[in-house]
N, C-alpha and C positions, 0 to 999 in steps of 0.2 A: 504494499499500500503506499502511495506517496508520503511523505509528509507535506504541513503547509509549505515548506520555504521549496521544494521542489516543482509544487503545485504553480509556484508566484513566478517560478523559472522558465515553468512552458508556457505559462501565459505569455509573459516576456516575448518568449522566443518566439511563438507562433502570432505575435499579435498583428501580424501582417500577411498571415498566410489561414485561407479556408481553410477551416477543422470541422469534419463530422465529428459533431459531439453522438453516441449512444450510452444510454443507462437500461438498463434492465434487472427487473426484478427477477434470479435468477435459480431462488431456490427451488430444487426439485425432490420430492418424497414417494412420485408414484414414477417408476422406470418406462413407463408407456405414457407419461409427457415430458422425457428427457429430452425430443426433438421440438417441444411446441414454442421455441424462443424462437424459432426462426419465422412463423407465422407472426408471432407476436411484434416480431422487427420491421417486417416487411407492411406490416401495420403501420407502424410508426415513420417508415422511412419513407413512402409512396407521395403523402401527401408533400413531405419537404422535397422530393423531386419534381413532382408537377408543379411546385411553384418558381423554379427554377427555371426563366425564358429564354436564356442567353445559350445555346447548344455548345458552346468550346465551354463554357463554366458546369453545364451536365454533364460534359464529358470529364472533368474533373471531379463531380461527384461519385459519377461511376466508377472510376478508379479508386476514391478512397473505399466504397461501400462495398469492392469485389473484395477487400481485406475480409468481409464477414461471411464469405460463401465458407471459408477454411480457418476462424479465428483458432489465435492459439493465446492464452490458453485456453484450452475447449470451456463454450458456455456449457453443454450438456455433461462435461465429464469431473466437474467439481462436486462433488454429493457435499449437501453441508452450506454450502455457498447462498450467501443469502440474495447478493448482488453483484452486478459485472458492470464495469466502466471500458470506454475503449475514444481513445481521441487519435482520428485518424485523418491525413493529409492524400491529398491525391499522389504522394511519393512513398506512402506507407502510413503502418500506424508509428506514432510518436507512442502512445504507452496504451496497454490494456492488462485489466486484471480483475482481481475479484473485489467486493466489498462488504463488508462485513454487519452491514445493513442494506436493508431492502429498500431501493429506488423505485419511483412509478417508471415504467417503461417510456423513454424519451430519446430522440433523435433531431439534432440540429445543425445546421450547415450556416456556419460564418466566420466570421474572421477570429480568432482567436478559440482555445476551447470554451466550453460550458462548464463553470467548477461550482455554482450554487448547491447540484445536487451532491455534488461530492464534498463539500463541508459538514453536513450529516454525519460523515462515517469518522470525524475527528473524537468525537466524543470517545468511539469504542478502542480508537487507538493510546489512550492514558492509561500504561498500565496499573494496574494493583501488585502492591510486594507486600506479600505474608511471610508472616513469620511466627511460627509456632512452639511457643520457650516452654522448657521446665528449670528445676534449680538448675540445670546442669550445661544445660545447650539451647540450642535453635535451632530449627531447618527454618530453609527461602527459599520461595516460591515466587513465579512471575506471574500473572493470570491477564491475558491482554487479548486482543481481537478473538474474544471466546477460547481461548487455549492455554491447559494450567502446565509451566516447566516448571520442576523442581530443578533449586538453584544448588546443586549438590556440592560444589567447590565454593561455595560460601557460605554451607554450614558450622555456626559457632560451637565450642564447646569446653567446658572449662578444664585445667588440668587434671591428671588422675593423683591424687596425693591418699596416702595413709589415712583415715579415720583415728582422731584420739580415741583412746581407748580400746581401739582392735588387737592391740598388742600387749600380751602380758608385760607388767611391769616388775623388778623385784624388790620387795620390801626394803625400806630402808636400813640401813644398819644399825641394830642396838633395838628394834622398835619393831612394834606390829604393824604390817599394813592397815590402812583405814579406806577399805574400797566404795563406802558410800560416799563420803564428802569428795572422793577422786572422782567418782562417774558424775555427782553433780558438775564439778569444774570440767570434766571431759567433755560435758552434753553442752554447757554453754561455749566452750570454747568451739565445739564442732557447728553450733548455730549461727557463732561470730564469723565462724569460717565458709560455711556455705554462704551467708551473705555477701561477705567480702569478696569471693569469686563471682558471686552474680552481680553482683553491682560493677564488677570489670566486665563481665559479659554483655550485660545490658548497654553498659558503655560504649563499647566496641559496635553492638548491634545498632543502637542508634544513628551510628557515622555508618555503616553499611547500608541502613535501610534509607537513610536521605541521602546519601552516593546513587543508590539505584533507582529511586523516585524520580529522581531528576528534579527539574523546574514545574513540572503538572503532574507528576504521578500520586497515588492516593497511598495510606499503607494500611495495612491491617494486622493485626496482633492479637492472635490466641493461644493456646496451649491451656495448661496449668492456670488457673486463674489468677493466683498470688501472684505469680510470678510476671503471668502475662501484664497486670495492674502496673504492677513495679516496671515493668519495660518501658509500657505507654506512658510513664512519667517523664522517661527520660530523653522524649523527645523532642528536638530544640523547636523554640516559640515558631522557628520559620517554618515550620511543617505541622504544627499543632492542628490544624484545622483541616489537616488535609488527611489525618491520623482517626482509626477508629480502633477500639478494644474491641474484641467480643470476648463476652462471656460462655457464648455456646459453643464456640468452634474448639474441639477437644484438641488435645495434643497428640491423638492418638487418630486423627480423622483420614478418614480417606480420600481419594483425591477427587472423585466425585462431588462429596460435603464441600470440601476447599476450597473448589471452583463454584459450587451455588455461593458460599460466604462471601468471596471476592465479588462475584455480580451483585449480588444484594450492598456489600460496602462501598461498590461503586458510585452505584444510584442512589442510594443513601449521601451520600457526600457529594456527590454531584448535584445532587437538589440544595441541601444546606448550601453549600458554595456556590449554585445559582442565585439563590435567596438573598445573600449576602452583595453578592455582586452588584446587584440589581439598585438594594436599598444602599449601597456605599455613591453608587454612579448618579442615582436621581437627585441623591442629598448635594453631591457637587454642582449638578447640574440648576438647583433650587436658589443658589444664592450667587452663580457667573462663575463658580467656580471651575475645577477641569471635571467638568462634565455636560456631556452634551446629550437630549434628550427629545425622542421625534425625528421625522424625516427631514426638515427643513434646517433646523437648528445641526444634524448628524452630517447633513449635505456639507453646509457652511464649512464646519471644521473639518470635512476632508478637505475642501480646497484651500483651508491653512492650513493644509499640511499637521492638525495637530493631535489626531485621534494617534493615540496607543494601544488600545483594542477596541475593538469595532464587538460588540453584542447582537447575536439575533435571535428570532425566534423562529422555528421552522415553517407557523403560519407566513411571518413576514417573506419568507423566501420564495413561497407562494403569490405573492402577489402578482398583478399584473400590470394595476395602473402606475408603475414606476420602472424603472430600469436595474433592477435588483443585481444582476450582474454587472453592470458597471459599475455601482456604488460599492461593488466587494472588490471588484479589480481596482477602483481607486483606492481602497483599503491599504491592498497587498502593494500598491506602486507604493506608497509612501512608507513601506515598513512596519505597517501596523498590526498586531496579530488579531486573531480571528475566534469569537466563541459562542457557538451554537447551543443555547441552552434546550431544556428538554422539563417536560414535567408541568408540577406548579411553578416552578422560575419561569417558565417558558409562559404561561398563561399572565403569571403575574405584569413580565415585560409586553404583554401586548395591551393590558388593559391598562398602565398606567405610562406606557411610551410608544405606543403604535407598534411595537413590536422591536423596535433596534432603539440602541442607545452608546454612549463611547464613553470610556475615559479618556483626559486628555492628557498631552504633554502641558499643555499652558493656557490659561483660560482665552479663550477665542473674543469676548467683550475685550479683555483689558488689553489686547494685543492690538484690537482693530481700532480701541479710543489712544493707546499712545504714537499710533501710525497716522491716527487724524492730528493729534496735539503738534506733531513733530512737523505735518505738513503744514499746518496753520489751519487746517479744515475743522468744522463742527463735528461731533462725533455723530455718526447715525443713531435714531432711534435703537435700533438693533444693540447698539453699543453702550446705551446707557443705560 
C-alpha cells in the first residue's frame, strides 16, 4: 500500500498526464463470483469512454484500459482482499495494488490520479503495537492492515538469577539458625528484586513501544493485570493518549484473540483521538487562532499555505458540489498531512464544520492583517 508521501509523489509526477484511475470493492467470498469484477469494471469504464469525443484521446484511454485485460496483482486472485486500486497511463500502469478497505467501484479519466478514495485506507495503515507482559517478560506484536505479526526478535525478559532462599545456607558458627526471620527477609528481598527487575524491563519496553509505534501508531498493553498496569504507567506523555491498557487481554492469549483486541483498541483510540482533534481545531478556529473550520475558511488557509493538517469526514469526500479532489491535492502540494476521521468523530466534524477542518501553521487572519498594515491598506472584513 502507498504511503501519503508516495501518493503525493505520484500526483506531482503525473500532474500533466492523463490517468485512468480505477477503484473496485474486490472482496471475494464465493468462488463462483471471482470473475464478477470484469462486468462491474466494464460498467464503470463504458460511460467514461463514451464521454471522450477526441479520437486520439480515446486511443490513449484504450491503451490505459488494456491493462485491465490481465491485471497484476490479479483482482480475482487475492482472497480476503477488500479493495483494489490502479493508476493507469497510456504507457502502462504506474500503480496497482490491494486496499484494506472496500471502496465503491469507480473509473475516472483525468489529469493526475484521483486519490480521495485512497485516503480512506490510511486509517488501516496505522499499526497497533501490542505488548503482553508478566513480571519477567514481554512479548511484542504488530497489527496492521488486518494482519498480526509477532515481533519475536523484540521480546524482552529479565535475566535469570537464583532467587533468595533457594539455596541452603549453613547456620552461623556458634549459634542456631533462625529460618523463620530469614525466610521473611528472603521473601521481602525477592519482592524488591522482582519489582526492580520489572521496572528495568518496563523502562526498556516503553522505549521500544514508542519507537515501534512511531508518530502515528497505537499501543496496546495486556498480560498479567498488575504488571500490564505498571507497564502502561511508564509510557511517556507523548504517547499516553495513543496507549490502551487492557485488563481482558491475557498473557497467554491466542493470536486470534490478540488480533481482535488490537482491532478493537485501534477503533476506540482512533475515535477518542478524532474527537479530541476536532475539539482542539474548532477551539482554535473560534478565536482566530491556528484553526480553520468549514469549506471557505479551509480553502483560504490552503491558498495561504497555512494548513499543517487537513481533517476530513468520509461524507465530505463524497461531496459533488465542490472539487474535493483539488482541495486534497492543494493540501498535499503544500506539505500538509491529511486525516480522514471515522465513526462518531466524523459525524461531529460533519455537524460542526461541514466535514472539513484544518490545523494551521499560523493564524491566517493575523497574517492578512499584518500584510495589509505593511502595505498601508485597510484590513478586509475577513481579517478583522
